[in-house]
VEXPABA-551430 format. One record per residue (C-alpha): residue in three letters; residue number from 1; x, y, z. Coordinates in steps of 0.25 Angstrom, whole numbers, plus 2048, in hexadecimal, padded with zeros to 3 digits. Layout:
+---------+-----+-----+-----+-----+
: residuo : num :  c1 :  c2 :  c3 :
+---------+-----+-----+-----+-----+
:     ALA : NUM :   X :   Y :   Z :
...
+---------+-----+-----+-----+-----+
//
This chain:
+---------+-----+-----+-----+-----+
: residuo : num :  c1 :  c2 :  c3 :
+---------+-----+-----+-----+-----+
:     MET :   1 : 2DC : C37 : 944 :
:     ARG :   2 : 2E9 : C3E : 943 :
:     LEU :   3 : 2E8 : C4C : 93C :
:     ARG :   4 : 2F1 : C50 : 931 :
:     SER :   5 : 2FA : C5D : 934 :
:     TYR :   6 : 2FF : C60 : 926 :
:     CYS :   7 : 2F9 : C60 : 918 :
:     GLY :   8 : 2FE : C54 : 90F :
:     PHE :   9 : 2FE : C5E : 903 :
:     CYS :  10 : 306 : C6A : 907 :
:     GLY :  11 : 30A : C67 : 915 :
:     GLY :  12 : 302 : C73 : 91B :
:     PRO :  13 : 2FB : C71 : 929 :
:     LEU :  14 : 2ED : C6B : 929 :
:     ALA :  15 : 2E1 : C72 : 930 :
:     SER :  16 : 2D9 : C6B : 93A :
:     LEU :  17 : 2D0 : C5F : 937 :
:     HIS :  18 : 2C2 : C62 : 931 :
:     GLY :  19 : 2BB : C55 : 930 :
:     SER :  20 : 2C5 : C4C : 92A :
:     ARG :  21 : 2CD : C57 : 922 :
:     GLN :  22 : 2D8 : C60 : 925 :
:     ASP :  23 : 2DC : C6B : 91C :
:     CYS :  24 : 2E9 : C71 : 919 :
:     VAL :  25 : 2EB : C7F : 91E :
:     ALA :  26 : 2F5 : C82 : 913 :
:     CYS :  27 : 2F0 : C7C : 906 :
:     GLY :  28 : 2E1 : C78 : 90A :
:     ALA :  29 : 2E3 : C69 : 906 :
:     PRO :  30 : 2DA : C60 : 90F :
:     THR :  31 : 2DF : C54 : 916 :
:     TYR :  32 : 2D4 : C4A : 919 :
:     HIS :  33 : 2D4 : C40 : 924 :
:     ASP :  34 : 2CE : C35 : 91C :
:     ALA :  35 : 2CE : C26 : 91F :
:     LYS :  36 : 2D9 : C1F : 918 :
:     PRO :  37 : 2D6 : C12 : 911 :
:     PHE :  38 : 2DB : C05 : 918 :
:     ALA :  39 : 2DA : BF6 : 915 :
:     ALA :  40 : 2DA : BEC : 920 :
:     VAL :  41 : 2D9 : BDD : 91E :
:     ILE :  42 : 2D3 : BD2 : 926 :
:     VAL :  43 : 2DB : BC6 : 922 :
:     LEU :  44 : 2D5 : BB9 : 925 :
:     ASP :  45 : 2DB : BAB : 925 :
:     LEU :  46 : 2D3 : B9E : 922 :
:     MET :  47 : 2D0 : B9C : 930 :
:     GLY :  48 : 2CA : BAA : 931 :
:     ASN :  49 : 2D5 : BB0 : 939 :
:     VAL :  50 : 2D9 : BBF : 937 :
:     LEU :  51 : 2E7 : BC4 : 934 :
:     LEU :  52 : 2EB : BD0 : 93C :
:     GLY :  53 : 2F8 : BD8 : 93C :
:     LYS :  54 : 2FF : BDE : 948 :
:     ARG :  55 : 303 : BEC : 944 :
:     ALA :  56 : 312 : BEF : 944 :
:     ARG :  57 : 310 : BFE : 943 :
:     GLU :  58 : 308 : C0A : 948 :
:     PRO :  59 : 2FD : C0D : 949 :
:     MET :  60 : 2F9 : C02 : 952 :
:     LEU :  61 : 306 : BFB : 953 :
:     GLY :  62 : 305 : BEC : 958 :
:     GLN :  63 : 2F6 : BEB : 956 :
:     TRP :  64 : 2EF : BE1 : 94E :
:     ASP :  65 : 2E9 : BE6 : 940 :
:     LEU :  66 : 2E3 : BE1 : 933 :
:     PRO :  67 : 2ED : BE1 : 927 :
:     GLY :  68 : 2EA : BED : 91F :
:     GLY :  69 : 2EE : BFC : 91C :
:     PHE :  70 : 2EC : C08 : 915 :
:     CYS :  71 : 2E8 : C08 : 906 :
:     ASN :  72 : 2F1 : C0E : 8FC :
:     PRO :  73 : 2EB : C19 : 8F3 :
:     ASP :  74 : 2EA : C10 : 8E7 :
:     GLU :  75 : 2E5 : C04 : 8EF :
:     THR :  76 : 2D7 : BFE : 8F2 :
:     PRO :  77 : 2D5 : BF9 : 900 :
:     GLU :  78 : 2D5 : BEB : 8FC :
:     ASP :  79 : 2E2 : BEC : 8F4 :
:     CYS :  80 : 2E7 : BF3 : 901 :
:     ALA :  81 : 2E3 : BE7 : 90A :
:     VAL :  82 : 2EA : BDD : 901 :
:     ARG :  83 : 2F7 : BE6 : 900 :
:     GLU :  84 : 2F7 : BE9 : 90F :
:     LEU :  85 : 2F5 : BDA : 913 :
:     ALA :  86 : 301 : BD6 : 90A :
:     GLU :  87 : 30A : BE1 : 910 :
:     GLU :  88 : 306 : BDD : 91E :
:     THR :  89 : 306 : BCE : 91D :
:     GLY :  90 : 30C : BCA : 910 :
:     CYS :  91 : 300 : BC3 : 90C :
:     MET :  92 : 2F6 : BC5 : 900 :
:     ILE :  93 : 2E7 : BC5 : 903 :
:     HIS :  94 : 2DA : BC2 : 8FC :
:     VAL :  95 : 2D0 : BCD : 901 :
:     ASP :  96 : 2C4 : BC5 : 904 :
:     ARG :  97 : 2BA : BD1 : 907 :
:     PHE :  98 : 2B9 : BDF : 90B :
:     LEU :  99 : 2B4 : BE0 : 91A :
:     GLY : 100 : 2B1 : BEF : 91B :
:     HIS : 101 : 2B6 : BFD : 91E :
:     LEU : 102 : 2BA : C02 : 92C :
:     ILE : 103 : 2BF : C10 : 930 :
:     ASP : 104 : 2CB : C10 : 93A :
:     THR : 105 : 2D7 : C19 : 93D :
:     TYR : 106 : 2E6 : C15 : 93B :
:     GLY : 107 : 2EA : C16 : 949 :
:     ASP : 108 : 2E5 : C1E : 955 :
:     ASP : 109 : 2E6 : C2C : 94E :
:     GLY : 110 : 2E8 : C27 : 940 :
:     ASP : 111 : 2E1 : C29 : 933 :
:     PHE : 112 : 2D3 : C24 : 930 :
:     THR : 113 : 2D3 : C17 : 928 :
:     LEU : 114 : 2C8 : C11 : 91F :
:     ASN : 115 : 2CB : C02 : 920 :
:     ALA : 116 : 2C7 : BF8 : 916 :
:     VAL : 117 : 2C7 : BEA : 91C :
:     PHE : 118 : 2C8 : BDE : 914 :
:     ILE : 119 : 2C8 : BCF : 917 :
:     ALA : 120 : 2D2 : BC7 : 911 :
:     LEU : 121 : 2D9 : BB9 : 910 :
:     ILE : 122 : 2E8 : BB7 : 90E :
:     SER : 123 : 2EB : BB2 : 900 :
:     ALA : 124 : 2FA : BB1 : 900 :
:     GLY : 125 : 305 : BB1 : 90A :
:     GLU : 126 : 306 : BAF : 919 :
:     PRO : 127 : 304 : BBC : 922 :
:     GLU : 128 : 311 : BC2 : 927 :
:     PRO : 129 : 312 : BCF : 92E :
:     ALA : 130 : 318 : BDA : 925 :
:     ASP : 131 : 317 : BE9 : 923 :
:     ASP : 132 : 311 : BEF : 92F :
:     VAL : 133 : 30C : BE2 : 936 :
:     ALA : 134 : 314 : BDD : 942 :
:     GLU : 135 : 30C : BD0 : 943 :
:     LEU : 136 : 301 : BC8 : 93C :
:     CYS : 137 : 2F7 : BBF : 943 :
:     TRP : 138 : 2EB : BB7 : 940 :
:     PHE : 139 : 2DF : BB9 : 94A :
:     ALA : 140 : 2D2 : BB1 : 94B :
:     PHE : 141 : 2C6 : BBA : 94C :
:     ASP : 142 : 2C3 : BB6 : 95A :
:     ASP : 143 : 2D2 : BB9 : 95E :
:     LEU : 144 : 2D4 : BC7 : 957 :
:     PRO : 145 : 2DC : BD1 : 95F :
:     GLY : 146 : 2D3 : BDA : 967 :
:     ARG : 147 : 2D0 : BE8 : 961 :
:     GLU : 148 : 2DA : BEF : 96A :
:     LEU : 149 : 2E5 : BE7 : 963 :
:     LEU : 150 : 2E0 : BEA : 955 :
:     ALA : 151 : 2E7 : BF6 : 94F :
:     PHE : 152 : 2DB : BFD : 949 :
:     ARG : 153 : 2CC : BFE : 94D :
:     GLY : 154 : 2C8 : BFB : 93F :
:     MET : 155 : 2CF : BEE : 93E :
:     GLY : 156 : 2C7 : BE9 : 94B :
:     GLU : 157 : 2BB : BED : 944 :
:     ALA : 158 : 2BE : BE6 : 937 :
:     LEU : 159 : 2C1 : BD9 : 93F :
:     GLY : 160 : 2B4 : BDB : 946 :
:     LEU : 161 : 2AC : BDC : 939 :
:     LEU : 162 : 2B2 : BCF : 934 :
:     CYS : 163 : 2AE : BC8 : 941 :
:     THR : 164 : 2A0 : BCC : 940 :
+---------+-----+-----+-----+-----+
//
């Protein structure tokens, strides 16, 4: 986790970390290092293959990832999953079910994330890489990239949950 240096309210310096909190030396406002809400989608085709995207940006540039992203302040994780899938692939999806929650970090020293993972099917469109995706590829479950090629630990865990 990367610590913050300055207060988001007044710009003053932040004190050292106590638990998951840093207080501003100038105004006393707390800065919490809470997990940020994130939605990820395991998109399946009719053959049971999984759609993965190769990241076009840091963190984890060039590694395989599930489509997904951070929730907007006014957005449910399911709505985020639908929006992010459209942004990254140009497709609309039907969310079939919720798989579970996983804790991860956004990069090696990034913020903690609380990932809501959904299983979905494409309802309209053909997947084409867009936004921050360099490449899209369908993978059979017995031919998924190794965990060392997956961008985030939680994504490997999510795929592992689906396979069990």
